[in-house]
C-alpha positions in Angstrom: -47.3 -51.9 -0.2 -47.1 -48.1 -0.2 -44.2 -46.5 -2.1 -43.6 -42.8 -1.7 -42.4 -40.7 -4.6 -39.1 -40.0 -3.0 -38.1 -43.7 -3.1 -39.3 -44.0 -6.6 -37.0 -41.3 -8.0 -33.5 -42.4 -9.0 -30.3 -40.8 -7.9 -29.2 -37.6 -9.7 -26.7 -38.3 -12.5 -23.1 -38.0 -11.6 -20.9 -35.4 -13.3 -21.3 -31.6 -13.1 -17.9 -31.3 -11.3 -16.5 -29.2 -14.1 -19.7 -27.1 -14.3 -19.7 -26.3 -10.6 -16.0 -25.4 -10.8 -16.6 -23.0 -13.7 -19.3 -21.3 -11.6 -16.8 -20.7 -8.8 -14.3 -18.8 -11.0 -16.6 -15.8 -11.7 -17.7 -15.7 -8.0 -14.1 -15.5 -6.9 -13.4 -12.7 -9.4 -16.4 -10.8 -8.2 -15.3 -11.2 -4.6 -11.7 -10.1 -5.5 -12.8 -6.9 -7.2 -15.5 -5.9 -4.7 -13.9 -6.9 -1.4 -10.2 -7.8 -1.5 -8.8 -5.3 -3.9 -10.4 -2.2 -2.3 -9.2 -3.3 1.2 -5.7 -3.7 -0.1 -5.8 -0.2 -1.6 -7.0 1.3 1.7 -4.2 -0.5 3.6 -1.6 0.8 1.2 -2.9 4.4 1.5 -2.9 4.1 5.3 0.6 2.7 5.4 1.8 5.7 3.2 0.0 8.1 5.5 1.7 6.7 8.6 5.1 6.6 7.0 4.8 10.3 6.0 4.1 11.6 9.5 6.5 14.2 10.8 6.9 16.6 13.7 4.3 19.4 13.7 1.5 17.4 11.9 -1.9 17.7 13.5 -3.5 14.2 13.6 -6.6 12.3 14.7 -6.2 8.9 16.3 -8.5 6.0 15.9 -9.8 6.7 19.4 -10.8 10.2 18.3 -8.0 12.1 20.1 -6.8 15.2 18.2 -3.2 16.4 18.8 0.0 17.7 17.4 3.1 15.5 16.9 6.0 16.7 19.0 8.4 13.8 18.4 8.7 10.9 16.0 10.3 7.6 16.9 10.5 4.2 15.1 7.1 2.8 16.0 5.6 5.5 18.2 4.8 9.2 18.2 4.7 11.7 21.0 1.5 13.8 20.6 0.6 16.9 22.5 -3.2 16.8 23.1 -3.3 19.9 25.3 -0.9 22.6 26.5 1.8 20.6 28.4 0.0 17.3 28.1 1.8 14.8 25.9 1.0 11.1 25.2 2.8 8.4 23.4 0.9 6.5 20.7 1.7 3.7 18.3 2.0 5.0 14.7 -0.6 2.6 13.2 -3.3 4.1 15.4 -3.3 7.4 13.5 -6.6 7.6 11.5 -6.0 10.8 9.6 -3.9 14.0 9.3 -5.8 17.2 9.9 -3.1 19.7 9.1 0.3 19.0 7.5 3.2 21.2 8.3 5.0 22.8 5.4 8.6 21.6 4.9 11.1 24.1 6.3 13.1 25.8 3.7 16.9 25.7 4.1 18.4 29.0 5.1 21.3 30.0 2.8 
């Protein structure tokens, strides 16, 4: 009768559950610091940028459209992309601010 080496070997010893769990902890920490934390930071910065938008700011949308904000509403902006051409966009689609307008000084 022929017996192959695979049948001759015994089963691997049980245990190692704690060891495999201890390996997962550093892997999770590495994933957190390399992937999750930077993404949360970018989201926080973008949220602050969107909340700070005001009339007169020149912006770039995620679609690549450059325009100047003419009106600010709750969740949308009115942007002039050419002389007399205005479009409404959702605030969260703003990718960056090209030029910020200076705050207007109060006249005394």
